[in-house]
N, C-alpha and C positions, 0 to 999 in steps of 0.2 A: 516439740510435739511428740508424744509417746503413744504409739498405736498398740493396742492389745492384739497381738497376732499369735497364732499357734499352728501346729501341724494338723492337717485335716486328711481324711481318707478320700480317695478319688470316688466321687459319686457313681461314675460309670462302672468302676470295678466292684463297688458295693452292690450295684444293681445286677451285675453279672452273677455274683454269688447268690443273690436273692433268687434269680432265675433258676439256678441249679437246685436250690433247696425247695422251690415251690412249683417246679415244672408240672407235677402231677395235678395241680390245682386247675390247669387249663381245661381239663376234661370234665371237672366237677362244676366249676363256676368261673367262666372267663372274666366276668366283671370284677370278681373278687381278686382274681389273679392280676388284672390290670392295676388294681389299687395297691397291691403289695409291691409290685415292681416299680410303681411310681413314687414310692416313699422317699427315696434319696433326693428327688427333685421338687418336692412340694415346698413352696415357700411360706404358705400360710399356716400358722400354728393351729387354728381351729380345724381346718381341713385335715391336717396331719393327725390331730388327736381323734377326729371322727373315724378316720380310716383305721387307726390303731384299735380303737374301741370295737369297731365292726370285726376286725380280724381276730381279736382276742375272744370275742363271743361266738365266732363261727364254729359250728359243729363239723364243718367240712375240713378244717385243718387237723392234721394228726398231732399227737403229743410231740413228736419229733419236730414238726414244723413250728408249733407254738413255742417250744423250747428254744429253737433257733431264733425265732422272732424276738423273744424276750432277751436273749443274749445280745442280739443286734441292737435292741433298744437301749440296753445298758450303756452302749457306746455312741448313742445318737449325737452327742455333742461334737463328734469327730466326722460325721458324714451327712447328717440330715440338713438340707438347705435351710429349713426353718430355724435351726439352731445356729448354724455357722454364719448366717447372714448378720448376726449381731457382733461378730468379731471381724477385725480387719483381715482380709484375705485377697484383696484386689479384685473381688468378684469372681475368682477362679474356684471352681469346684470339681474339675476333672483334670487328670494328669496330662491329657493331650493338650489342653490349653497351657498348662504350666510348662510342659516340655517345649511347646511352640514359642512361648514368650522367652524362655531361657535361650533357645536357639537364636532368636532375633537379637536378644541382648548380647550374647557372646559374639555374634557376627559384627555388631556395631560398636561394642565397647572398645575404646582406646583413649589415650590421653588427648588426641586431637578432636574427638567428637564431644560436643557439649551434650549434657544430659537431656536437654529439650529435643535434640535430634534423635536420640535413642528412643525416647517415648513416642515421638511422632511416627518414626519408622515402625515401631511395634504396633501402634494403633492402625496403621495402614494395612497390615497383614490380615 
């Protein structure tokens, strides 16, 4: 079996960067701000596309914000849940989960532990 896997960007870190670039939007339109910061975690393509369309049309976004949004969208295959869900990633989209799983695996990996024990221990955490 060959899984198509690839490197992804942590959705939580992407969202933190979005917050930094769009923090001024909270005073103008809180609903639009909520939409932009939710982008990394939207799993439905239709909803993702609707939010992007609304953000791009908005007169409330500055040129700088729109430029940042467009540059971010050029890399959406690396961070947008709606895109990465089609590639094998073990359901992980944030580094905290990746780091947690890695810690569990490192703690339990040895030649004496069967693979099934490692996965069952990881799932219990």
